[in-house]
C-alpha positions in Angstrom: -86.3 108.2 -114.2 -83.1 108.3 -112.1 -82.4 111.5 -110.3 -79.1 112.4 -108.8 -78.7 113.0 -105.1 -78.9 116.7 -104.2 -75.9 116.3 -102.0 -73.7 114.5 -104.5 -70.3 115.9 -105.0 -69.3 117.6 -108.2 -66.4 115.1 -109.0 -68.7 112.2 -108.6 -71.3 113.5 -111.0 -70.1 113.8 -114.7 -73.1 116.0 -115.5 -72.9 118.2 -112.5 -73.0 121.4 -114.6 -76.1 120.1 -116.4 -77.8 119.2 -113.2 -77.3 122.7 -111.7 -78.6 124.4 -114.9 -81.6 122.3 -114.6 -82.1 123.4 -111.1 -81.8 127.1 -111.8 -84.1 126.9 -114.9 -87.2 127.1 -112.8 -86.0 130.3 -111.0 -85.1 131.8 -114.3 -88.5 131.0 -115.7 -90.3 132.5 -112.7 -88.2 135.7 -112.7 -88.2 136.5 -116.4 -91.6 135.0 -117.1 -90.1 133.4 -120.3 -90.9 129.7 -119.9 -90.6 128.8 -123.6 -87.2 130.5 -123.8 -86.1 129.0 -120.6 -86.9 125.5 -121.7 -85.2 126.0 -125.0 -82.1 127.2 -123.2 -82.1 124.1 -120.9 -82.4 121.7 -123.8 -79.6 123.4 -125.7 -77.3 123.6 -122.7 -78.2 120.3 -121.2 -78.7 117.5 -123.8 -79.0 114.9 -120.9 -81.7 117.0 -119.1 -84.6 114.6 -119.4 -82.6 111.8 -117.8 -80.5 113.6 -115.3 -82.1 116.8 -114.2 -83.7 117.2 -110.8 -86.7 118.8 -112.6 -88.0 116.7 -115.5 -88.8 118.7 -118.6 -92.5 117.7 -118.4 -92.7 118.6 -114.7 -95.5 120.9 -113.7 -94.5 123.1 -110.8 -96.9 122.6 -107.9 -99.0 125.5 -106.9 -97.3 126.0 -103.5 -94.1 127.0 -105.2 -95.8 129.7 -107.2 -96.0 132.2 -104.4 -97.6 130.7 -101.4 -94.9 131.5 -98.7 -96.6 129.6 -95.9 -96.7 126.3 -97.9 -93.3 126.7 -99.6 -91.2 127.4 -96.6 -89.0 125.9 -95.3 -88.7 123.4 -98.1 -88.5 126.0 -100.9 -86.0 128.1 -98.9 -83.7 125.0 -98.5 -84.0 124.4 -102.1 -83.1 128.0 -103.1 -80.3 128.0 -100.6 -78.9 124.9 -102.2 -79.3 126.5 -105.6 -77.5 129.6 -104.4 -74.6 127.6 -102.9 -74.3 125.4 -106.1 -74.2 128.5 -108.3 -71.7 130.3 -106.2 -69.4 127.2 -106.4 -69.7 127.1 -110.2 -69.1 130.9 -110.5 -66.0 130.5 -108.4 -64.7 127.6 -110.4 -65.2 129.6 -113.6 -65.3 133.3 -113.0 -65.2 134.1 -116.7 -68.4 132.1 -117.4 -71.0 134.6 -117.8 -73.7 132.0 -117.7 -72.6 130.9 -114.3 -72.5 134.5 -113.1 -75.8 135.3 -114.4 -77.4 132.2 -112.9 -75.9 133.2 -109.6 -77.6 136.6 -109.8 -80.8 134.9 -110.6 -80.4 132.8 -107.5 -79.9 135.9 -105.3 -83.2 137.2 -106.9 -85.0 134.1 -105.9 -83.8 134.2 -102.3 -84.7 137.9 -102.2 -88.3 137.2 -103.4 -88.7 134.4 -100.9 -87.3 136.4 -98.0 -89.6 139.3 -98.8 -92.7 137.0 -98.9 -91.6 135.7 -95.5 -91.2 139.3 -94.2 -87.5 139.4 -93.9 -87.0 142.6 -95.5 -83.3 143.2 -94.5 -82.3 139.7 -95.8 -84.3 140.4 -99.0 -82.6 143.7 -99.6 -79.2 142.2 -99.1 -80.1 139.4 -101.7 -81.1 142.0 -104.2 -78.1 144.1 -103.6 -75.8 141.0 -104.2 -77.6 140.3 -107.4 -77.4 143.9 -108.5 -73.5 143.8 -108.1 -73.2 140.7 -110.3 -75.6 142.3 -112.9 -73.5 145.4 -112.9 -70.4 143.3 -113.5 -72.0 141.5 -116.4 -73.1 144.6 -118.1 -69.6 146.1 -117.7 -68.3 143.0 -119.4 -70.7 143.0 -122.2 -72.6 146.3 -122.5 -74.4 145.2 -125.7 -76.0 142.2 -124.1 -79.7 143.2 -123.8 -80.5 140.4 -121.4 -77.8 141.5 -119.0 -79.1 145.0 -119.2 -82.7 143.9 -118.6 -81.4 141.8 -115.5 -79.7 144.9 -114.2 -82.9 146.9 -114.5 -85.0 144.3 -112.8 -82.7 144.4 -109.7 -83.0 148.3 -109.6 -86.7 147.8 -109.7 -86.7 145.2 -106.9 -84.7 147.4 -104.8 -86.9 150.4 -105.5 -90.0 148.5 -104.6 -88.6 147.3 -101.4 -87.3 150.7 -100.4 -90.6 152.3 -101.2 -92.4 149.6 -99.2 -90.1 150.5 -96.2 -90.9 154.1 -96.6 -87.4 155.1 -97.8 -88.5 157.2 -100.6 -85.2 158.8 -101.5 -83.5 155.3 -101.8 -86.5 154.2 -103.9 -86.3 157.2 -106.2 -82.6 156.5 -106.6 -83.3 152.9 -107.8 -86.0 153.9 -110.1 -84.0 156.6 -111.6 -81.2 154.1 -112.2 -83.6 151.9 -114.0 -85.2 154.4 -116.3 -82.3 155.0 -118.6 -81.7 151.3 -119.1 -85.5 150.8 -120.0 -85.3 153.8 -122.4 -82.0 152.5 -124.1 -83.6 148.9 -124.5 -87.0 150.2 -125.8 -85.1 152.4 -128.5 -82.7 149.5 -129.4 -85.6 147.1 -130.1 -88.9 148.9 -130.7 -90.6 145.6 -131.7 -89.8 144.0 -128.3 -93.0 144.2 -126.3 -91.3 143.3 -123.1 -88.8 146.2 -123.4 -91.7 148.5 -124.2 -93.7 147.5 -121.3 -90.6 147.7 -119.1 -90.4 151.4 -120.0 -94.0 152.1 -119.2 -93.7 150.5 -115.8 -90.5 152.4 -115.2 -92.4 155.7 -115.8 -95.2 154.5 -113.6 -92.9 153.5 -110.7 -91.4 156.9 -110.7 -94.8 158.5 -110.6 -95.6 156.3 -107.5 -92.5 157.4 -105.6 -93.1 161.1 -106.5 -96.6 160.8 -105.2 -95.2 159.5 -101.9 -92.9 162.5 -101.8 -95.8 164.8 -102.6 -94.0 166.1 -105.7 -97.2 166.1 -107.7 -95.9 167.9 -110.8 -93.2 165.2 -111.4 -95.7 162.5 -110.5 -98.0 163.7 -113.2 -95.2 164.0 -115.8 -94.1 160.4 -115.3 -97.6 159.0 -115.1 -98.4 160.8 -118.4 -95.3 159.3 -119.9 -96.4 155.8 -118.7 -99.9 156.2 -120.1 -98.5 157.5 -123.4 -96.3 154.4 -123.7 -99.1 152.0 -122.9 -101.4 153.7 -125.4 -98.9 153.5 -128.1 -98.6 149.7 -127.4 -102.4 149.5 -127.4 -102.6 151.3 -130.9 -100.1 149.0 -132.5 -101.7 145.8 -131.0 -98.8 144.8 -128.7 -100.4 145.6 -125.4 -101.6 142.4 -123.6 -105.3 142.4 -122.7 -104.4 142.0 -119.0 -102.3 145.2 -119.2 -105.3 147.4 -120.4 -106.4 147.7 -116.8 -103.1 149.7 -116.3 -104.3 152.3 -118.6 -107.7 152.7 -116.8 -106.1 152.6 -113.4 -103.5 155.2 -114.6 -106.2 157.5 -116.0 -108.1 157.3 -112.6 -104.9 158.2 -110.7 -104.2 161.0 -113.0 -107.6 162.6 -112.3 -107.0 162.4 -108.6 -103.5 164.1 -108.7 -103.6 167.7 -107.5 -102.5 170.3 -110.1 -99.4 172.3 -109.5 -100.0 175.9 -108.6 
């Protein structure tokens, strides 16, 4: 299989767009945890993918790329920076192309995840905020696009998680509060979508965690109960994944430990 040179200039590569889409496909799959959908999108968007992508369709991602920060840096960081630069160029060449804009936001998310694993919290936050800005623009362009809406909610969650980790509870609360109405809207729009239903339960749970940190136990209890109700509804209709059953058990334990409001 012939692979294109990573540094090859766009005008020398007639399938440059296809090559870039192949590069970002891995990041999209990791972020959204939708490998089958991502593979289908690659094949649809890039008919020459098998012959010309940097990542073959049958390629198995090595374990070091799945979260071992020590082994994946600096090689993975260079890859992701290249990915980000290429996506930025494409988005500048065609600002109206929502696929390019979305892929650029995914690239920011990948950089943010890597920076966070390396302990670079300021750089991670900047990457998430850049991705959030793009996601907000996309939802403003097409408010009915559920994937754009979910991408936006993911960035709010990423920022909230990081702010809570840094002890910035007010900033974390703001991010989680921004995410909740999006999750509620998506779950109501598509009740049969298990991903949307699970997202809503996680939104409630995240809010309960930040209220616990702020020692606002009545609100923490309220949101934890909402999370458990959502998860149990999914369990009753058979849509809750087996691995997620532990969320119910853990949530019930946390609920028992919460002080009652006086």
